[in-house]
C-alpha positions as CSV (number, residue, x, y, z in Angstrom):
1,M,-72.4,-22.6,-14.5
2,Q,-74.9,-21.2,-12.1
3,S,-78.6,-19.6,-12.1
4,G,-80.1,-18.9,-9.4
5,C,-79.3,-21.5,-6.3
6,F,-78.5,-24.3,-8.6
7,M,-75.1,-25.6,-10.0
8,A,-75.5,-28.2,-12.9
9,Y,-72.4,-29.1,-14.3
10,I,-72.8,-29.0,-18.4
11,W,-70.9,-31.5,-20.5
12,P,-71.6,-30.8,-24.0
13,I,-70.4,-33.9,-26.0
14,G,-69.4,-33.6,-29.6
15,G,-67.6,-35.6,-32.2
16,G,-66.7,-34.3,-35.4
17,K,-68.4,-37.6,-37.2
18,G,-71.3,-39.7,-37.4
19,G,-70.2,-43.2,-36.1
20,S,-67.9,-42.0,-33.6
21,G,-70.2,-43.9,-30.7
22,K,-70.7,-40.4,-29.3
23,S,-74.3,-41.0,-28.3
24,F,-73.5,-44.2,-27.0
25,L,-70.7,-42.7,-24.6
26,T,-73.3,-39.9,-23.7
27,C,-75.8,-42.3,-22.1
28,T,-73.3,-44.7,-20.6
29,L,-71.6,-41.6,-18.8
30,G,-74.9,-40.4,-17.6
31,L,-76.3,-44.1,-16.6
32,L,-73.1,-43.9,-14.4
33,L,-73.6,-40.4,-13.3
34,A,-77.1,-41.3,-12.0
35,G,-75.8,-44.8,-10.4
36,L,-73.9,-42.6,-8.4
37,G,-76.8,-41.0,-7.0
38,K,-76.2,-37.4,-9.0
39,R,-79.6,-36.4,-11.0
40,T,-78.6,-36.2,-14.3
41,L,-80.3,-34.9,-17.8
42,I,-79.1,-36.2,-20.8
43,I,-80.6,-33.6,-23.7
44,D,-80.8,-34.6,-27.2
45,L,-79.3,-32.0,-28.7
46,D,-78.6,-33.7,-32.3
47,L,-81.1,-31.7,-33.7
48,G,-82.9,-33.0,-36.9
49,A,-81.3,-36.4,-35.8
50,A,-82.7,-37.0,-32.6
51,N,-82.5,-40.8,-31.2
52,L,-81.6,-41.2,-27.7
53,H,-84.6,-42.2,-26.0
54,T,-84.0,-45.4,-28.4
55,F,-80.3,-45.8,-26.4
56,L,-82.4,-45.6,-23.2
57,N,-85.4,-47.4,-24.0
58,V,-87.6,-45.3,-23.7
59,P,-90.9,-45.5,-25.3
60,Y,-91.1,-43.0,-28.3
61,P,-91.6,-39.5,-26.6
62,T,-94.9,-37.2,-27.3
63,K,-93.3,-33.8,-25.7
64,S,-89.9,-32.9,-27.0
65,L,-87.8,-30.0,-27.6
66,S,-90.6,-28.5,-30.1
67,D,-92.6,-28.0,-27.4
68,F,-90.2,-26.0,-25.4
69,I,-88.7,-24.1,-29.0
70,R,-92.6,-23.6,-30.9
71,K,-94.8,-22.8,-27.7
72,K,-94.3,-19.7,-25.5
73,N,-95.5,-21.0,-21.9
74,T,-93.6,-23.9,-21.9
75,P,-91.2,-24.1,-19.5
76,L,-88.3,-26.5,-20.3
77,E,-88.5,-28.4,-17.3
78,S,-91.7,-29.5,-18.0
79,I,-90.8,-31.7,-20.9
80,V,-88.0,-33.7,-19.3
81,L,-88.8,-37.3,-19.3
82,E,-88.2,-40.2,-16.5
83,T,-85.9,-42.9,-17.9
84,P,-86.1,-47.0,-16.4
85,V,-83.0,-45.7,-14.4
86,P,-83.3,-43.8,-11.3
87,D,-82.4,-40.4,-11.4
88,L,-81.9,-40.2,-15.3
89,F,-84.1,-38.0,-17.1
90,L,-84.4,-37.2,-20.9
91,I,-85.1,-34.1,-23.0
92,S,-85.7,-35.6,-26.5
93,G,-85.8,-34.3,-29.5
94,A,-87.7,-37.0,-31.4
95,N,-90.0,-35.4,-32.2
96,D,-88.9,-32.0,-33.4
97,T,-90.3,-31.1,-36.6
98,L,-88.1,-30.4,-39.9
99,D,-86.5,-26.9,-39.5
100,V,-85.6,-27.0,-35.5
101,A,-82.1,-28.0,-36.8
102,N,-81.8,-24.5,-38.1
103,L,-82.5,-22.8,-34.9
104,P,-82.5,-19.3,-35.5
105,Y,-80.4,-17.4,-32.7
106,E,-82.9,-16.1,-30.4
107,Q,-84.8,-19.4,-29.8
108,K,-81.2,-20.7,-29.3
109,I,-80.2,-18.0,-27.1
110,K,-83.6,-18.9,-25.2
111,T,-82.3,-22.8,-25.1
112,M,-79.3,-22.2,-23.9
113,R,-80.4,-20.0,-21.0
114,A,-83.4,-22.6,-20.0
115,I,-80.5,-25.1,-19.9
116,A,-78.8,-23.4,-17.3
117,K,-81.3,-23.1,-14.4
118,L,-82.5,-26.7,-14.4
119,N,-82.0,-27.7,-11.5
120,F,-79.9,-30.7,-11.6
121,D,-76.5,-32.1,-10.9
122,C,-75.6,-33.0,-13.9
123,I,-76.5,-32.2,-17.6
124,L,-75.3,-34.0,-20.8
125,L,-75.8,-32.2,-23.9
126,D,-75.5,-34.6,-26.8
127,L,-74.9,-32.5,-30.0
128,G,-75.2,-33.2,-33.5
129,A,-72.2,-34.4,-35.8
130,G,-70.2,-32.0,-37.5
131,T,-69.7,-28.0,-37.7
132,S,-73.1,-26.3,-37.5
133,F,-73.5,-23.0,-35.9
134,N,-75.7,-25.1,-33.7
135,T,-73.5,-27.6,-32.6
136,L,-70.6,-24.9,-32.0
137,D,-72.7,-22.6,-30.1
138,F,-74.5,-25.4,-27.8
139,F,-70.7,-26.3,-27.4
140,L,-69.9,-22.8,-26.0
141,I,-72.3,-22.8,-23.3
142,S,-69.7,-24.8,-20.5
143,Q,-65.8,-24.9,-20.6
144,N,-66.8,-28.5,-19.4
145,G,-66.5,-29.9,-23.2
146,I,-65.9,-33.5,-24.3
147,F,-64.7,-34.2,-27.4
148,I,-65.3,-37.9,-29.0
149,A,-63.2,-39.4,-32.0
150,T,-62.4,-42.4,-33.2
151,P,-58.3,-43.7,-34.5
152,E,-59.8,-43.8,-38.0
153,P,-57.9,-41.2,-39.9
154,T,-61.2,-39.3,-40.9
155,S,-62.3,-39.1,-37.5
156,V,-59.4,-37.4,-36.3
157,E,-59.1,-35.1,-39.4
158,N,-62.9,-34.3,-38.5
159,V,-62.5,-33.6,-34.7
160,Y,-59.7,-31.4,-35.6
161,R,-61.8,-29.3,-37.7
162,L,-64.5,-29.6,-34.9
163,I,-62.4,-28.2,-32.0
164,R,-60.9,-25.6,-34.8
165,A,-64.1,-24.2,-35.6
166,I,-65.2,-23.6,-31.9
167,Y,-61.9,-21.9,-32.0
168,F,-63.0,-19.5,-34.6
169,R,-66.3,-19.4,-33.8
170,R,-65.7,-18.0,-30.2
171,I,-63.6,-15.6,-31.7
172,R,-66.5,-14.1,-34.0
173,Q,-68.3,-14.0,-31.2
174,Y,-66.5,-11.1,-30.4
175,F,-67.0,-9.2,-33.1
176,T,-69.6,-8.5,-35.9
177,V,-70.2,-9.5,-39.0
178,A,-68.5,-6.5,-40.3
179,D,-65.9,-6.0,-38.3
180,F,-64.7,-10.1,-38.8
181,K,-64.2,-9.0,-42.1
182,V,-62.4,-5.9,-41.3
183,L,-60.0,-8.7,-39.0
184,E,-59.5,-11.2,-41.7
185,D,-58.5,-8.6,-44.3
186,A,-55.9,-8.0,-41.7
187,T,-54.9,-10.9,-41.1
188,V,-54.1,-11.4,-45.6
189,R,-52.5,-8.1,-44.8
190,Y,-50.1,-8.5,-42.2
191,F,-49.1,-12.7,-43.5
192,G,-50.4,-13.1,-47.0
193,D,-53.1,-14.9,-48.9
194,G,-54.7,-17.5,-47.2
195,A,-53.7,-16.1,-43.8
196,Y,-57.2,-16.0,-42.6
197,A,-58.1,-19.4,-42.6
198,K,-55.4,-19.9,-39.8
199,P,-56.9,-19.4,-36.8
200,E,-53.3,-18.5,-35.1
201,Y,-52.9,-15.8,-37.3
202,I,-56.4,-14.3,-37.1
203,M,-55.8,-14.4,-33.0
204,Q,-52.5,-12.9,-33.2
205,T,-54.2,-10.0,-35.3
206,V,-56.8,-9.6,-33.0
207,K,-54.4,-9.2,-30.2
208,K,-52.0,-6.3,-32.4
209,N,-55.4,-4.5,-33.5
210,Y,-57.8,-4.9,-30.5
211,P,-55.7,-5.7,-27.1
212,E,-58.5,-5.8,-24.7
213,T,-60.7,-8.5,-27.1
214,G,-57.4,-10.5,-27.4
215,L,-56.8,-10.5,-23.6
216,K,-60.5,-11.3,-22.8
217,L,-59.7,-14.0,-25.4
218,E,-57.1,-16.0,-24.3
219,N,-58.4,-16.1,-20.9
220,D,-61.5,-17.9,-22.7
221,F,-59.3,-20.2,-24.1
222,A,-57.0,-20.8,-20.3
223,A,-60.2,-21.5,-18.7
224,Y,-61.6,-24.1,-21.0
225,K,-61.4,-27.4,-19.9
226,F,-62.1,-29.8,-22.5
227,K,-61.7,-33.3,-22.6
228,L,-61.0,-35.9,-25.7
229,I,-61.7,-39.6,-25.4
230,I,-60.6,-42.3,-28.1
231,N,-63.3,-44.6,-28.5
232,Q,-63.7,-48.1,-30.4
233,L,-59.6,-48.7,-29.9
234,H,-58.6,-51.8,-31.7
235,K,-55.7,-53.9,-30.1
236,Q,-53.5,-52.4,-33.7
237,D,-54.5,-48.9,-32.8
238,D,-52.2,-46.2,-31.7
239,A,-52.8,-46.1,-27.9
240,G,-51.1,-42.5,-28.3
241,L,-53.0,-41.2,-30.6
242,G,-55.0,-39.3,-28.1
243,P,-52.4,-37.5,-26.5
244,Q,-50.9,-36.4,-30.3
245,I,-54.1,-35.0,-30.8
246,C,-54.1,-32.8,-27.7
247,R,-50.3,-31.9,-28.7
248,L,-51.3,-30.8,-31.7
249,V,-54.7,-28.4,-30.6
250,D,-52.3,-26.9,-27.8
251,K,-49.3,-26.1,-30.6
252,H,-51.4,-24.8,-33.3
253,L,-54.6,-23.1,-31.4
254,G,-53.2,-22.5,-27.8
255,I,-56.0,-24.6,-26.2
256,K,-55.2,-27.4,-23.7
257,I,-57.5,-30.4,-24.4
258,V,-56.9,-33.1,-21.2
259,F,-56.8,-36.8,-22.3
260,S,-59.4,-38.7,-20.9
261,G,-58.7,-41.6,-22.1
262,N,-59.2,-44.9,-24.5
263,I,-62.2,-46.8,-24.9
264,A,-61.5,-50.3,-26.3
265,Y,-64.0,-51.7,-29.1
266,D,-65.8,-54.4,-28.3
267,E,-68.3,-56.2,-30.6
268,H,-70.8,-56.3,-27.6
269,V,-72.0,-52.9,-28.0
270,H,-73.3,-53.4,-31.1
271,D,-75.5,-56.0,-29.4
272,A,-76.8,-54.3,-26.4
273,I,-77.7,-51.3,-28.6
274,C,-80.1,-53.5,-30.5
275,Q,-81.6,-55.2,-27.9
276,R,-81.8,-51.8,-25.6
277,V,-79.9,-52.9,-22.8
278,S,-77.4,-51.0,-20.3
279,F,-73.8,-52.4,-22.5
280,I,-71.9,-52.1,-18.5
281,D,-75.0,-54.0,-16.6
282,R,-74.9,-56.7,-19.5
283,Y,-71.2,-57.0,-19.7
284,P,-69.9,-55.5,-16.9
285,Y,-66.3,-57.4,-16.9
286,T,-65.1,-56.7,-20.2
287,R,-61.7,-54.3,-20.7
288,T,-64.8,-52.0,-22.5
289,A,-66.8,-51.7,-19.4
290,G,-64.1,-50.5,-17.4
291,D,-62.9,-48.1,-19.4
292,L,-66.1,-46.9,-19.1
293,R,-66.3,-47.2,-15.5
294,E,-63.4,-45.4,-15.3
295,L,-64.3,-42.0,-17.6
296,G,-67.2,-41.9,-15.1
297,K,-64.8,-41.8,-12.4
298,Q,-62.5,-38.8,-14.5
299,I,-66.1,-37.0,-15.0
300,I,-66.8,-37.2,-11.5
301,Y,-63.2,-36.2,-10.4
302,S,-63.4,-33.1,-12.6
303,T,-66.5,-31.6,-10.7
304,G,-64.2,-31.4,-7.5
305,D,-66.5,-34.2,-5.9
306,Q,-64.1,-36.5,-3.7
307,M,-66.5,-38.4,-2.6
308,M,-65.8,-42.5,-2.4
309,I,-67.2,-43.8,-5.8
310,N,-68.1,-47.4,-6.0
311,Y,-70.0,-48.8,-9.1
312,S,-72.7,-51.3,-7.7
């Protein structure tokens, strides 16, 4: 996403439910990118439940997203916080008012535009769990979204629901509320009761009744470079679960998601979080730390940066 003379790679990071390790992975990825000399910003968009300052061992913030959202003359860059890590910065949501979790549309657009103008190499968006419009719209700010799931059936089901909701949301963005209702009714006529709840049927109706819009949507979906990570994988879990989910999404939604790997479960992650230290620095030789470093390499390579990667 480009604005002016800046080009920042933006990665929204979402999970279908709490407990997937999304915030831990976001912070760890930020640490890895900063360690490679990339000016990296993490934005805590888990609105109403922001806590990334704790992960990054930053004192309780005195400025947050609420200052930008509520105060007219507050630029977004003015609320950027330094962290103890060189080249790693944070925009916190910790001091937000209770109603910030339900951003009005105008304020959401204002925030998205401001994010796109920030002068950083990499921007990571830690999104809230679930399928609220805030989560869906901030995920769609970029083509490079990352989904996080754990091997539990409930997590797999919820991450699929999140992907499906993003698919629906992108379609709905092309239509007014009234026109989308007409589209749903037409889908029922073509495919029967309940068909409007099936994204693939909605898309077929769009292409039939609005071919130009259907082509634009197909191009949108083809341009996505979404990634899936399976976190907290135990030895007894199915290591092939991630690719299975990607195939399911491709079959039913026509969205190709790249499986970026498994992150092994390690009880020391809990210890590192409680001690407010970097897991990869405290436990560098564990399998989990190796998995995380490999993930960082993939993210860098996805930007087209073929620099020599050497984690020191």
